[in-house]
N, C-alpha and C positions, 0 to 999 in steps of 0.2 A: 504493499499497499502504500510504505513512504518513498519507495523506487519510484511509483508514480509521479509523486510530488514533486520530487527532484528534476523529476523527467519536462516534465512540463512546464517547470520554473525555467531552466535549461534553456528550452526553445525560446522564451523572453531574450534573453541575455544575451550579446556579443558572445565571438567564438572567447575573447582574450579573459571577459568576466567569466565564463564556463570555467574555469584552470581555478579564478577565486572559489568560487561556490563548489568546488570538487573540495580544494583543500580544507575550504572552509567546514563541510559532509564530512571529510575524516578526522579534524579536530573533535569538532561536536560528536563521533562515535568514540571515540579515541578518551573524551570523557568521562562519557556515558557506562563506557566499558571499567577503569579505572574509579567511577564510583559506584559501580555494580560490587566491582572487587573489596571493597573497601568496607561494604556495609556490610558482604557476607564473610569477609575476612576475619584475619582474630581481633579486628579492631571492635567488632560488633559484638563481644564480650567485656 
């Protein structure tokens, strides 16, 4: 579902902005993964 949103958003952006969007998406995914690992990790105890 999220991939479809990114696809439709990419269409509105020029090719240069597309790289920035992809970088931002990767950063967000990395942050969310880190946050989830922190919540379920030893810190949760």
